[in-house]
N, CA, C and O of each residue as an XYZ file, in Angstrom:
208
protein
N      -6.349    -11.843    -14.730
C      -5.464    -11.175    -13.787
C      -6.120     -9.877    -13.321
O      -6.846     -9.210    -14.059
N      -5.834     -9.558    -12.081
C      -6.317     -8.328    -11.476
C      -5.105     -7.564    -10.966
O      -4.250     -8.135    -10.289
N      -5.027     -6.301    -11.280
C      -3.931     -5.472    -10.796
C      -4.424     -4.590     -9.667
O      -5.536     -4.064     -9.709
N      -3.575     -4.436     -8.651
C      -3.902     -3.524     -7.558
C      -2.811     -2.473     -7.465
O      -1.627     -2.767     -7.630
N      -3.222     -1.263     -7.202
C      -2.290     -0.166     -6.973
C      -2.686      0.477     -5.658
O      -3.818      0.928     -5.490
N      -1.745      0.515     -4.728
C      -1.985      1.145     -3.436
C      -1.012      2.308     -3.323
O       0.200      2.125     -3.429
N      -1.545      3.496     -3.109
C      -0.724      4.682     -2.895
C      -0.963      5.132     -1.464
O      -2.096      5.409     -1.071
N       0.107      5.201     -0.694
C       0.000      5.569      0.719
C       0.442      7.013      0.869
O       1.514      7.408      0.411
N      -0.409      7.791      1.522
C      -0.088      9.188      1.798
C      -0.290      9.472      3.275
O      -1.028      8.764      3.961
N       0.364     10.504      3.753
C       0.176     10.940      5.134
C      -1.167     11.653      5.229
O      -1.772     11.961      4.201
N      -1.644     11.920      6.441
C      -2.900     12.668      6.585
C      -2.856     14.041      5.893
O      -3.892     14.598      5.531
N      -1.647     14.571      5.718
C      -1.500     15.872      5.054
C      -1.372     15.745      3.541
O      -1.243     16.746      2.836
N      -1.408     14.511      3.046
C      -1.364     14.303      1.614
C       0.017     14.097      1.034
O       0.170     14.083     -0.187
N       1.029     13.936      1.873
C       2.382     13.703      1.382
C       2.523     12.246      0.942
O       2.088     11.332      1.643
N       3.130     12.041     -0.212
C       3.365     10.700     -0.739
C       4.320      9.953      0.175
O       5.367     10.485      0.544
N       3.972      8.721      0.546
C       4.844      7.890      1.362
C       5.342      6.663      0.608
O       6.521      6.320      0.701
N       4.464      6.001     -0.134
C       4.874      4.788     -0.833
C       3.797      4.364     -1.821
O       2.670      4.859     -1.793
N       4.172      3.437     -2.695
C       3.220      2.841     -3.631
C       3.536      1.360     -3.752
O       4.687      0.942     -3.626
N       2.510      0.586     -3.997
C       2.660     -0.852     -4.198
C       1.794     -1.241     -5.382
O       0.612     -0.903     -5.433
N       2.383     -1.949     -6.331
C       1.646     -2.413     -7.507
C       1.821     -3.927     -7.579
O       2.945     -4.429     -7.597
N       0.709     -4.646     -7.620
C       0.773     -6.099     -7.701
C      -0.256     -6.605     -8.700
O      -1.214     -5.910     -9.039
N      -0.037     -7.817     -9.157
C      -0.989     -8.482    -10.041
C      -1.325     -9.834     -9.435
O      -0.442    -10.539     -8.946
N      -2.594    -10.192     -9.469
C      -3.052    -11.445     -8.882
C      -4.042    -12.115     -9.825
O      -4.672    -11.469    -10.662
N      -4.155    -13.403     -9.666
C      -5.177    -14.131    -10.415
C      -6.542    -13.786     -9.820
O      -6.658    -13.543     -8.619
N      -7.551    -13.766    -10.648
C      -8.897    -13.381    -10.212
C      -9.421    -14.289     -9.107
O     -10.231    -13.849     -8.292
N      -8.985    -15.539     -9.058
C      -9.464    -16.445     -8.016
C      -8.622    -16.368     -6.737
O      -8.826    -17.159     -5.816
N      -7.679    -15.422     -6.677
C      -6.825    -15.238     -5.505
C      -6.890    -13.810     -4.988
O      -5.864    -13.247     -4.607
N      -8.064    -13.221     -4.969
C      -8.189    -11.819     -4.583
C      -7.891    -11.570     -3.105
O      -7.278    -10.559     -2.761
N      -8.316    -12.474     -2.236
C      -8.106    -12.239     -0.809
C      -6.623    -12.159     -0.458
O      -6.223    -11.206      0.210
N      -5.787    -13.113     -0.877
C      -4.355    -12.981     -0.560
C      -3.741    -11.724     -1.174
O      -2.848    -11.113     -0.586
N      -4.211    -11.349     -2.334
C      -3.717    -10.140     -2.987
C      -4.064     -8.906     -2.152
O      -3.225     -8.025     -1.962
N      -5.280     -8.845     -1.664
C      -5.701     -7.721     -0.833
C      -4.914     -7.684      0.473
O      -4.538     -6.611      0.945
N      -4.667     -8.846      1.049
C      -3.889     -8.911      2.293
C      -2.479     -8.370      2.059
O      -1.961     -7.629      2.894
N      -1.853     -8.726      0.939
C      -0.517     -8.210      0.630
C      -0.537     -6.700      0.405
O       0.387     -6.002      0.825
N      -1.565     -6.194     -0.245
C      -1.662     -4.757     -0.497
C      -1.797     -3.996      0.813
O      -1.156     -2.961      0.993
N      -2.619     -4.492      1.729
C      -2.791     -3.830      3.030
C      -1.494     -3.918      3.835
O      -1.111     -2.951      4.494
N      -0.820     -5.058      3.789
C       0.446     -5.201      4.505
C       1.494     -4.215      3.976
O       2.248     -3.633      4.756
N       1.538     -4.032      2.678
C       2.477     -3.073      2.091
C       2.167     -1.657      2.555
O       3.080     -0.879      2.832
N       0.888     -1.321      2.641
C       0.493      0.007      3.105
C       0.882      0.199      4.572
O       1.393      1.255      4.943
N       0.646     -0.805      5.396
C       1.005     -0.711      6.819
C       2.515     -0.556      6.984
O       2.977      0.233      7.808
N       3.279     -1.309      6.197
C       4.725     -1.211      6.264
C       5.195      0.186      5.876
O       6.096      0.736      6.510
N       4.596      0.758      4.847
C       4.967      2.108      4.414
C       4.718      3.117      5.526
O       5.507      4.043      5.710
N       3.634      2.948      6.265
C       3.341      3.861      7.356
C       4.318      3.690      8.503
O       4.653      4.662      9.181
N       4.784      2.461      8.731
C       5.729      2.209      9.814
C       7.105      2.781      9.527
O       7.783      3.255     10.439
N       7.525      2.743      8.271
C       8.880      3.196      7.933
C       8.909      4.632      7.434
O       9.960      5.112      7.009
N       7.787      5.324      7.477
C       7.732      6.711      7.012
C       8.638      7.569      7.886
O       8.701      7.365      9.099
N       9.332      8.517      7.289
C      10.150      9.436      8.086
C       9.284     10.157      9.113
O       8.099     10.395      8.881
N       9.874     10.497     10.230
C       9.121     11.158     11.307
C       8.389     12.398     10.821
O       7.264     12.648     11.253
N       8.974     13.157      9.966
C       8.342     14.376      9.491
C       7.225     14.158      8.495
O       6.463     15.085      8.221
N       7.103     12.963      7.944
C       6.114     12.723      6.881
C       4.700     12.695      7.400
O       3.768     12.956      6.639
N       4.504     12.390      8.665
C       3.143     12.271      9.177
C       2.749     13.420     10.087
O       1.710     13.347     10.743
N       3.546     14.476     10.146
C       3.189     15.607     11.015
C       2.505     16.689     10.254
O       2.138     17.713     10.831
């Protein structure tokens, strides 16, 4: 098993979200795709003030 931790911050360093997942070693690509999707979603739903 491989664990991924993605911490999303604004350009100013403010915490926006975190995603923790575990994947089988032979399924790394789908795991990476889910981690990136979670990061993109966190950026989309961030409060307006979080990215200024």
